[in-house]
C-alpha positions in Angstrom: 34.3 -18.2 -3.7 31.2 -19.9 -2.3 28.0 -19.5 -4.1 24.8 -20.9 -2.5 21.0 -20.5 -3.4 18.0 -21.4 -1.1 14.2 -21.5 -2.9 11.2 -19.4 -1.8 8.0 -21.1 -1.3 4.0 -20.8 -1.6 1.9 -22.1 1.1 -0.8 -24.4 0.4 -2.6 -25.2 3.7 -2.1 -24.6 7.5 0.0 -21.5 7.6 0.0 -19.6 10.9 0.1 -23.2 12.9 3.8 -23.2 12.6 4.1 -19.9 15.2 5.2 -21.3 18.6 2.3 -18.8 20.2 -0.1 -21.8 18.6 2.1 -25.1 18.1 3.0 -24.8 21.6 -0.4 -25.3 23.1 -2.3 -27.4 19.9 0.4 -28.4 17.5 0.9 -27.3 14.1 0.8 -28.7 10.6 1.0 -27.1 7.1 1.5 -28.1 3.5 3.9 -25.9 1.7 6.2 -26.1 -1.7 9.5 -24.6 -2.6 9.5 -22.9 -6.0 12.2 -22.1 -8.8 12.6 -18.4 -7.1 15.5 -17.9 -5.1 17.9 -16.4 -2.8 21.3 -16.4 -3.7 24.4 -15.8 -1.3 27.9 -15.1 -2.7 30.9 -15.3 -0.1 34.0 -14.5 -1.1 37.3 -15.0 1.0 38.5 -11.2 1.8 42.4 -10.0 2.2 41.6 -7.9 5.0 41.4 -10.5 8.1 40.1 -7.8 10.6 37.2 -6.6 8.2 33.6 -7.6 7.1 31.8 -6.3 3.7 28.7 -7.2 3.1 26.2 -6.1 0.4 22.5 -6.3 0.1 20.5 -3.1 -0.9 23.2 -1.4 0.5 26.7 -1.7 1.5 28.4 -2.0 4.9 32.1 -2.3 5.8 32.8 -3.0 9.6 35.6 -3.9 11.9 33.1 -5.6 14.3 30.1 -8.0 14.1 28.4 -5.5 16.4 28.4 -2.6 13.6 26.4 -4.7 11.3 22.9 -3.2 11.0 21.4 -5.9 8.9 20.1 -8.5 11.7 20.3 -11.5 10.0 23.7 -11.1 8.5 25.0 -9.8 12.0 23.7 -12.6 14.2 24.4 -15.5 11.6 28.0 -14.2 11.8 28.0 -14.2 15.5 26.3 -17.6 16.1 29.1 -19.1 13.7 31.8 -17.2 15.2 33.4 -15.6 12.5 34.5 -12.2 13.2 36.3 -11.0 9.9 38.1 -11.9 6.6 35.2 -12.2 4.2 32.9 -10.3 2.0 29.2 -11.5 1.3 26.6 -10.2 -0.9 23.0 -11.5 -1.7 20.5 -11.3 -4.5 17.0 -12.1 -5.2 14.7 -13.6 -7.9 11.5 -12.0 -5.8 11.1 -8.8 -3.9 11.1 -8.7 -0.1 8.5 -8.1 2.0 6.1 -10.1 -0.8 4.7 -13.2 1.0 7.1 -15.6 -0.5 9.5 -16.8 2.9 12.6 -14.3 1.7 13.6 -13.7 5.2 13.7 -17.5 5.9 15.3 -18.6 2.8 17.9 -15.6 3.1 19.2 -17.2 6.4 18.8 -20.6 5.3 21.4 -19.6 2.4 23.5 -17.5 4.4 24.0 -20.1 7.2 24.4 -23.0 4.6 27.4 -20.5 2.8 28.9 -19.8 6.1 29.2 -23.6 7.2 30.5 -24.5 3.8 33.1 -21.5 4.2 34.0 -23.0 7.6 34.2 -26.6 6.5 36.8 -25.7 3.7 38.7 -23.1 5.9 38.6 -25.0 9.5 37.5 -28.6 8.4 34.4 -28.3 10.4 31.2 -30.6 9.6 28.6 -29.5 7.7 25.1 -29.6 9.9 22.1 -31.3 8.4 19.3 -29.4 6.6 17.4 -29.9 9.8 20.2 -28.2 11.7 20.4 -25.4 9.5 16.6 -25.0 9.7 16.5 -24.8 13.1 19.5 -22.6 13.2 17.8 -20.0 11.2 14.4 -20.4 13.3 16.5 -19.5 16.2 17.8 -16.5 14.9 14.5 -15.3 13.7 12.6 -16.5 16.7 14.7 -16.6 19.8 17.8 -14.5 19.2 15.4 -11.6 17.1 12.5 -11.9 18.9 10.2 -12.0 15.5 6.5 -12.9 15.6 7.5 -15.7 13.0 7.4 -19.5 12.7 9.0 -22.5 11.5 7.6 -22.9 7.9 9.9 -20.8 5.7 13.0 -22.2 7.0 12.3 -25.8 6.5 10.7 -25.5 3.3 13.7 -23.4 2.2 16.2 -26.2 3.7 14.5 -29.4 2.0 12.7 -28.3 -1.1 10.3 -30.2 -2.6 6.1 -30.4 -1.7 5.6 -31.7 1.7 3.3 -32.2 4.8 5.2 -30.9 8.1 3.9 -31.4 11.5 5.4 -29.4 14.5 4.8 -30.6 18.3 4.5 -29.1 21.4 8.1 -28.6 21.7 8.5 -27.2 18.7 10.1 -30.4 17.0 9.3 -30.6 13.3 8.9 -33.7 11.2 8.3 -34.2 7.4 5.6 -37.0 6.4 7.6 -39.3 4.0 4.6 -41.0 2.8 2.7 -37.9 1.7 6.2 -36.9 -0.2 6.2 -40.4 -1.9 2.9 -39.7 -3.5 4.1 -36.4 -5.3 4.2 -37.9 -8.7 5.6 -36.2 -11.9 2.5 -36.3 -13.2 1.1 -34.5 -10.3 3.8 -32.0 -10.5 2.9 -30.9 -13.8 -0.8 -30.6 -13.3 -0.1 -28.5 -10.3 2.5 -26.4 -11.9 0.0 -26.2 -15.0 -3.0 -24.6 -12.7 -1.5 -22.8 -10.3 -1.1 -19.1 -11.6 0.6 -16.7 -9.3 0.4 -13.0 -9.7 1.9 -10.0 -8.0 -0.1 -7.1 -6.6 2.9 -4.8 -6.2 2.2 -4.5 -2.7 5.1 -5.1 -0.5 4.7 -5.1 3.2 6.1 -6.0 6.5 4.5 -9.2 7.9 5.7 -8.2 11.4 2.3 -6.1 12.4 0.2 -9.0 11.3 1.6 -11.7 12.9 2.5 -9.7 16.1 -1.7 -9.4 16.3 -2.1 -13.4 16.0 0.9 -14.1 18.2 -0.5 -11.8 20.8 -4.3 -12.7 20.3 -3.1 -16.5 20.8 -1.1 -16.1 24.0 -4.0 -14.2 25.5 -6.5 -17.2 24.5 -8.8 -15.1 22.5 -11.2 -17.6 21.4 -11.9 -16.0 17.8 -8.3 -16.3 16.5 -8.0 -19.9 18.0 -10.8 -21.1 16.5 -9.7 -19.6 13.2 -6.1 -21.2 13.6 -7.9 -24.5 14.2 -10.1 -24.4 11.2 -7.2 -23.2 9.2 -5.3 -26.2 10.4 -8.1 -28.6 9.4 -8.1 -27.0 5.9 -4.7 -27.9 6.0 -5.6 -31.4 6.2 -8.0 -31.1 3.7 -5.4 -29.9 1.4 -3.1 -32.7 2.2 -5.7 -35.4 1.3 -6.9 -33.6 -1.7 -3.4 -33.4 -3.2 -2.6 -37.3 -1.9 -5.8 -38.3 -3.6 -4.9 -36.2 -6.9 -8.1 -34.2 -6.4 -7.0 -30.8 -7.7 -10.7 -29.2 -7.8 -11.0 -29.9 -4.3 -7.5 -28.2 -4.1 -9.0 -25.1 -5.3 -12.1 -25.2 -3.2 -10.0 -25.6 0.0 -8.1 -22.6 -0.9 -11.1 -20.4 -0.7 -12.1 -21.8 2.1 -8.6 -20.8 3.6 -9.1 -17.5 2.1 -12.4 -16.7 3.6 -10.9 -17.8 6.9 -7.8 -16.0 6.4 -9.4 -12.9 5.9 -11.2 -12.8 9.0 -7.8 -11.6 11.0 -6.9 -8.1 11.3 -4.6 -6.9 8.7 -4.5 -10.1 6.0 -6.6 -8.2 3.5 -7.8 -5.0 2.3 -10.5 -3.7 -0.4 -8.3 -3.7 -3.1 -7.4 -7.3 -2.7 -10.6 -8.2 -2.3 -11.6 -6.8 -5.5 -8.6 -8.7 -7.2 -9.9 -12.0 -5.5 -13.5 -11.8 -6.4 -12.4 -10.9 -10.2 -10.2 -13.7 -10.4 -13.0 -16.1 -8.7 -15.0 -14.3 -11.6 -12.9 -15.1 -14.4 -12.3 -19.2 -13.8 -10.5 -19.0 -10.5 -11.6 -21.9 -8.3 -9.9 -20.3 -5.3 -6.8 -18.8 -4.1 -4.9 -17.5 -1.4 -2.6 -14.4 -0.6 0.9 -15.6 0.2 2.5 -15.0 3.9 0.7 -13.2 6.7 -1.4 -11.2 4.3 -1.7 -7.4 3.4 0.2 -7.6 0.4 2.6 -9.5 -1.9 1.6 -12.4 -4.2 -2.1 -14.0 -5.2 -2.0 -17.8 -5.9 -5.0 -19.0 -7.7 -6.0 -22.5 -8.7 -7.6 -22.8 -12.1 -7.9 -25.6 -14.4 -10.2 -24.2 -17.0 -10.3 -20.5 -18.0 -6.4 -19.6 -17.8 -6.8 -16.8 -20.6 -9.7 -15.4 -19.2 -8.1 -15.1 -15.5 -4.7 -13.8 -17.3 -6.3 -11.1 -19.1 -8.6 -10.1 -16.1 -5.2 -9.9 -13.8 -3.2 -8.0 -16.4 -6.3 -5.7 -16.8 -6.2 -5.1 -13.1 -2.5 -4.0 -13.4 -1.0 -7.5 -11.5 1.9 -9.3 -13.1 1.8 -12.9 -13.9 5.1 -14.9 -12.4 5.3 -18.4 -13.8 6.9 -21.0 -11.6 8.1 -24.7 -11.3 8.3 -26.4 -8.0 12.2 -27.0 -6.7 13.0 -30.5 -5.4 16.5 -29.7 -4.3 16.2 -27.1 -1.5 19.4 -25.1 -0.4 22.2 -25.9 -2.6 25.7 -25.1 -3.0 26.0 -23.9 -6.8 29.9 -22.9 -6.6 32.7 -23.6 -4.3 36.1 -22.2 -5.3 37.6 -22.1 -1.7 
């Protein structure tokens, strides 16, 4: 039996510039952090060599890969040439479609578990974290033609609080000098002052990202200018964290929010009301996780946390505490 976990993520700045429709023309840059909310994959070698059993919100038992309806299971198994003899189950610490990058983390965890399986059963070499992230990106972006980017998979694979860059060709790099500045004291302060609340709204990000993709590809000046501004805000977030100026981080999160909601489908009247309520009760700034439309709201608050918590609770939102994850995708058990 193999058990693997991969962390979910919170974006801190520059999100949206990790899509190829943007970075292939302008280059992308973002700051993201992995958190201790995980996707788990449990893989067991089956006694039935001609059968695959997979369990998630439903269970599939099939004789061929083409019969698998879950696209990430199907394409991951096809990519690695595993045709039978295994059972795989998945579990999650947070709901799907909530803006924490669950699809990317799921694919990273699944591919890692499958590679461990191939290493144990066939003696194959383990790929690097970067290679795992790229395989997961390839499945989502190229094989399944999802309007997604590279943020979720890379954060999940590497863990930590990192500044990422992607060039016109899609090559992703991590700013190691930035990573060195993430001290334990800074981590504690961020964890103390970043508060996350679940709106109760789960939504597919595809429709929002499709609009951004088409608009960017069609050279719509308004969307491109918006993403340019978001990238600049991301640079500011990076600098604020490097300089340990976390009050500035709150201001930049608010600025990012005001840019993001200009894009179609990223917010709605209820979310706007919750955001304004948070600002009235001590939040220096905040953001909606993921592409928008629902999921988790994240706020920076270094003062009246009790007032903010009370206001959000009264509005029906549930707080979810978290710590940062610095391990990335990880094997928890390997019994093969």
